[in-house]
N, C-alpha and C positions, 0 to 999 in steps of 0.2 A: 121031288123032281129027279128023274133018272138021268143017267150019264149022257145019253144021246140028246136029251133036251137041253142039258147044260152046254154041251158042245155046240149045239145048234144056235143057242143064244150068243155064244162067243163068236161064232162065224158071222152071224148077222151084224155084230159090232165091227167086223173087219172092214166092211164097205165104208162106213163113215170114217174109219181110221185112215184109209188110203185116200179117198176123195177129199175128206175134210182136212187132212194134213196138207194136201196141195193147195187148197183154198186158203188155209191159214198162212201158208208160206207166201202165197201171192199177195195177201193183204198186208202182212207185216214185214216180209222180206228177210226174216232171220229164223234160225232153227230153234232158238230159245222158246219162241211162241209155239212152234210146232210140238216141241217136247212137252210143254205145259198142257197143250190140248190133248196130246196122246196120253199123258198121265191121268188127266181128268177122265178121259174116255175109258181107260183101263179100270179106274176105280168104279165108274158107273157100271161097266160090264161085269165086274166081279160082284158088285152089289146085286145085280139082277140074277146072276148065275148062282149065287149063294142062297137065294130064297127057296 
């Protein structure tokens, strides 16, 4: 996988990070849940980009 494809994959994961972070905050009302969601999303994004 070339560098542009890896960067594109990471950019695609940026949308769920922004939108999903707001949804998680609205549901749980604290930033701990948002940080947990963001860390999980980062791990999944790195997993996809490393293939």
